[in-house]
C-alpha positions as CSV (number, residue, x, y, z in Angstrom):
1,M,163.4,46.7,110.1
2,K,159.6,46.7,110.1
3,L,158.0,49.8,111.7
4,Q,154.4,48.5,112.0
5,G,151.9,49.3,114.6
6,I,151.6,52.0,117.3
7,F,154.7,53.5,119.0
8,S,154.5,55.7,122.0
9,P,156.7,58.8,122.1
10,I,156.9,58.6,125.9
11,T,156.6,61.6,128.2
12,T,159.4,62.4,130.6
13,P,158.2,62.1,134.3
14,F,159.3,65.1,136.5
15,N,158.7,65.7,140.1
16,H,157.5,69.1,141.3
17,E,161.1,70.4,141.6
18,G,161.5,69.7,137.9
19,E,163.8,66.7,138.3
20,M,163.4,63.5,136.4
21,W,161.6,60.9,138.5
22,K,163.1,57.4,138.1
23,V,160.4,55.4,139.8
24,K,157.7,57.0,137.7
25,V,159.6,56.1,134.5
26,Q,159.6,52.5,135.7
27,H,155.9,52.7,136.6
28,N,154.9,53.9,133.1
29,I,157.1,51.5,131.2
30,E,155.9,48.5,133.1
31,K,152.3,49.4,132.5
32,W,152.9,50.0,128.7
33,N,154.7,46.7,128.5
34,A,151.4,45.0,129.1
35,T,149.9,46.7,126.0
36,G,150.3,45.9,122.4
37,L,152.4,49.0,121.7
38,A,155.1,48.1,119.2
39,G,157.8,50.2,120.9
40,Y,158.8,53.4,122.6
41,V,160.4,56.6,121.3
42,V,162.4,58.2,124.1
43,T,163.4,61.9,124.2
44,A,161.3,63.1,121.3
45,S,159.2,66.3,121.3
46,T,156.5,64.7,123.5
47,G,159.3,63.8,126.0
48,E,160.2,67.5,126.2
49,S,163.6,66.8,124.6
50,V,164.4,70.5,124.2
51,M,164.1,70.8,128.0
52,L,166.6,68.0,128.7
53,G,170.4,68.1,128.9
54,T,172.6,65.6,127.2
55,D,173.3,63.7,130.5
56,E,169.6,63.6,131.2
57,K,168.8,62.1,127.8
58,I,171.4,59.4,128.2
59,Q,170.1,58.6,131.7
60,L,166.5,58.3,130.5
61,W,167.6,56.0,127.6
62,E,169.3,53.8,130.2
63,W,166.3,53.7,132.4
64,V,163.8,52.8,129.7
65,A,166.2,50.2,128.2
66,Q,166.4,48.6,131.7
67,W,162.6,48.2,132.0
68,A,161.3,47.9,128.5
69,A,160.0,44.4,127.5
70,R,162.3,42.6,125.1
71,E,159.8,42.7,122.2
72,K,159.4,46.5,122.3
73,L,161.4,48.4,119.7
74,L,163.5,51.2,121.3
75,I,163.9,54.4,119.3
76,A,165.9,57.4,120.6
77,G,165.1,60.9,119.7
78,T,168.6,62.3,118.9
79,G,168.1,65.2,116.6
80,M,170.1,68.4,117.3
81,D,170.8,71.3,115.0
82,S,174.3,70.2,114.1
83,V,175.4,67.0,112.4
84,H,178.2,66.5,114.9
85,Q,175.9,66.6,118.0
86,T,173.3,64.5,116.3
87,V,175.8,61.8,115.4
88,A,177.3,61.8,118.8
89,L,174.0,61.3,120.5
90,T,172.8,58.7,118.0
91,N,175.8,56.5,118.4
92,R,175.6,56.8,122.2
93,A,172.0,55.6,122.0
94,A,173.2,52.7,119.8
95,E,175.7,51.7,122.5
96,I,172.8,51.6,125.1
97,G,170.8,49.3,122.8
98,Y,168.5,51.5,120.8
99,K,167.8,50.2,117.4
100,L,166.7,53.4,115.6
101,A,167.3,57.1,115.8
102,L,164.4,59.6,115.3
103,V,166.1,62.8,113.9
104,K,164.1,66.0,113.6
105,T,164.7,68.7,111.1
106,P,167.2,71.3,112.4
107,S,165.4,74.6,112.9
108,F,167.3,77.5,114.5
109,F,169.0,79.0,111.5
110,K,165.8,79.0,109.5
111,G,167.2,81.0,106.5
112,Q,169.6,78.0,105.8
113,F,167.6,75.1,107.3
114,S,164.5,75.9,105.2
115,K,166.5,75.1,102.0
116,P,165.9,71.6,100.7
117,E,169.6,71.2,99.9
118,T,170.7,72.0,103.5
119,Q,168.0,69.6,104.9
120,M,169.2,66.8,102.6
121,L,172.9,67.4,103.4
122,F,172.1,67.3,107.1
123,F,170.2,64.0,107.0
124,R,172.6,62.3,104.6
125,A,175.6,63.3,106.7
126,V,173.9,62.0,109.9
127,A,172.9,58.7,108.2
128,D,176.4,58.2,106.8
129,Q,177.9,58.3,110.3
130,S,175.1,56.7,112.3
131,K,175.6,53.2,113.7
132,I,171.8,52.6,113.6
133,P,169.2,53.4,111.0
134,V,167.7,56.8,110.9
135,L,164.0,57.8,110.9
136,L,163.3,61.3,109.6
137,Y,161.1,63.5,111.7
138,N,159.0,66.4,110.3
139,F,157.0,68.5,112.7
140,P,156.6,71.9,111.1
141,Q,154.1,73.1,113.7
142,N,156.9,73.1,116.3
143,T,160.1,73.7,114.3
144,G,158.8,76.1,111.7
145,I,160.6,74.0,109.1
146,D,158.7,71.8,106.7
147,L,160.5,68.9,105.0
148,A,159.1,68.7,101.5
149,A,157.8,65.4,100.2
150,E,160.1,65.7,97.2
151,A,163.1,65.9,99.6
152,V,161.9,62.8,101.5
153,A,161.6,60.9,98.2
154,E,165.2,61.6,97.5
155,L,166.4,60.8,101.0
156,S,164.5,57.5,100.9
157,H,167.2,56.1,98.6
158,H,169.9,56.4,101.4
159,P,170.5,52.9,102.6
160,N,170.6,54.0,106.3
161,I,167.4,56.1,106.2
162,V,164.4,53.7,106.7
163,G,161.4,55.9,107.1
164,I,159.8,59.1,108.4
165,K,157.5,60.3,111.2
166,E,155.4,62.9,109.5
167,S,153.5,65.0,112.1
168,S,152.0,67.7,110.0
169,G,148.6,65.9,109.9
170,N,148.5,66.5,106.1
171,V,147.1,63.3,104.7
172,E,147.6,64.5,101.1
173,K,151.4,64.9,101.9
174,L,151.5,61.5,103.5
175,M,149.9,60.0,100.3
176,Q,152.6,61.7,98.2
177,M,155.4,60.3,100.4
178,V,153.9,56.8,100.3
179,R,153.6,57.1,96.5
180,E,157.0,58.6,95.6
181,T,159.5,57.1,98.1
182,K,161.6,54.0,97.5
183,K,159.9,50.7,97.9
184,G,160.4,49.5,101.5
185,F,160.6,53.1,102.9
186,Q,158.2,53.3,105.8
187,V,155.9,56.3,106.4
188,L,154.5,56.7,109.9
189,T,152.0,59.4,110.9
190,G,152.5,61.4,114.0
191,S,148.9,62.6,114.2
192,A,146.3,60.6,116.1
193,T,143.5,62.7,114.7
194,T,144.2,61.3,111.2
195,L,145.4,57.9,112.1
196,A,142.7,55.7,110.4
197,P,142.8,57.6,107.1
198,S,146.7,57.7,107.2
199,L,146.8,53.9,107.6
200,A,144.3,53.5,104.8
201,I,146.5,55.4,102.3
202,G,149.6,53.3,103.1
203,C,151.2,54.4,106.3
204,T,152.8,51.5,108.2
205,G,151.9,52.8,111.6
206,G,151.9,55.7,114.0
207,I,154.1,57.4,116.6
208,L,151.4,59.0,118.6
209,A,151.6,61.2,121.7
210,F,147.9,60.2,122.3
211,A,149.1,56.7,122.9
212,N,150.7,57.8,126.2
213,P,147.3,58.1,128.0
214,A,145.3,56.0,125.6
215,P,147.3,53.1,124.2
216,Y,144.4,50.7,123.9
217,A,142.3,53.1,121.9
218,S,145.2,53.8,119.6
219,I,146.0,50.2,119.1
220,S,142.3,49.4,118.4
221,I,142.5,51.6,115.3
222,W,145.7,49.8,114.2
223,E,144.2,46.3,114.8
224,A,141.0,47.2,112.9
225,H,143.2,48.3,110.0
226,R,145.4,45.3,110.2
227,T,142.4,42.9,110.1
228,R,140.8,44.9,107.2
229,E,137.8,46.3,109.2
230,P,137.8,49.9,107.9
231,E,134.4,50.6,109.5
232,A,135.7,49.7,112.9
233,A,138.8,51.8,112.4
234,L,136.7,54.8,111.5
235,D,134.4,54.2,114.5
236,W,137.4,54.2,116.8
237,Q,138.8,57.3,115.0
238,N,135.6,59.2,115.7
239,R,135.6,58.1,119.4
240,I,139.1,59.5,120.0
241,G,138.9,62.6,117.9
242,R,138.0,65.1,120.6
243,A,140.3,63.7,123.2
244,A,143.2,63.5,120.8
245,K,142.8,67.1,119.7
246,L,142.6,68.4,123.3
247,V,145.8,66.7,124.5
248,T,147.9,67.5,121.4
249,T,147.1,70.7,119.5
250,K,144.9,72.5,122.1
251,Y,146.5,71.9,125.5
252,G,149.9,70.4,124.6
253,I,152.2,68.6,126.9
254,G,150.5,69.8,130.1
255,G,147.2,68.5,128.9
256,L,148.6,65.2,127.7
257,K,150.3,64.6,131.1
258,Y,147.0,65.4,132.9
259,A,145.2,62.8,130.8
260,M,147.9,60.3,131.8
261,D,147.2,61.0,135.4
262,L,143.5,60.3,134.7
263,T,144.2,56.9,132.9
264,G,146.5,55.3,135.5
265,Y,149.9,56.5,134.2
266,Y,152.1,59.1,135.7
267,G,152.0,62.4,133.8
268,G,152.9,65.0,136.4
269,P,154.0,68.5,135.6
270,P,155.9,69.5,132.5
271,R,159.1,71.5,132.9
272,L,158.7,75.3,133.1
273,P,157.9,77.4,131.2
274,L,155.4,74.8,130.0
275,L,152.2,75.0,132.1
276,V,149.7,72.6,133.6
277,P,146.2,73.0,132.3
278,T,143.7,75.4,134.0
279,P,140.8,74.0,136.0
280,A,138.5,74.6,133.0
281,A,140.9,72.7,130.7
282,K,141.1,69.8,133.2
283,Q,137.4,69.5,133.2
284,E,137.3,69.4,129.4
285,I,139.9,66.7,129.3
286,E,138.2,64.7,132.0
287,E,134.9,64.7,130.0
288,A,136.7,63.7,126.8
289,F,138.5,60.8,128.4
290,A,135.6,59.5,130.4
291,D,135.0,56.7,128.0
292,L,138.7,56.0,127.2
293,R,140.0,55.0,130.6
294,G,141.4,51.6,131.2
């Protein structure tokens, strides 16, 4: 399985009562189908997965599978804090037609989950029982748990663990993973603000929240890298830098969804207690995205 290019960890459309909005899921997927995105990650952190019940996750997987173009790789975010729950969700996603499971580090019992031996036990046990390959997911800014590069190197030898989404934004750590993991293990960045340098040091692609409102700009960096035009890649990287930071680290899901509303997709509100951006934040986002629409 080749994980190359830009994947969008899609947002979950809600109406103003906080219910999932089916028609807006279809609207977004059909617009993204016309782009060069390599695939979609459904119910990951950008999709507010912690705000969704199990039935809602399964429903969203079914909707996206119904409307996604055939060439788009479908990845399900299935990570829970227990092996049992994660395996059950992963294998349900496999039945629906998903080809890969994105599994985040467990995080609630931090005293145990921060230990490398517990982390490796968790991922190995999930991968042993999963009907589809597993993609590790490290996002310490949200989980408070950091999966060490050395642990990733060991896990890379499991036959059913094919790669990692590394969202720390630490390019040096990405470089260590590229260098020390088994040949064929694929390292993808989760940070749009460091996409060009991450590709330059050996990452095979990116799973980027920023690709929700700005797929073409994200793909432009990938294409410049693929065609060996590093100056063009860095030029695009500089163009998106401010906008990417605003809708990820600064204003989060609410800001990201507002940017989608600006660029022709449906963002809408996040689920409470996540907030929509303030008027001042909206103005800042509008200015940053003025040259990135369309």
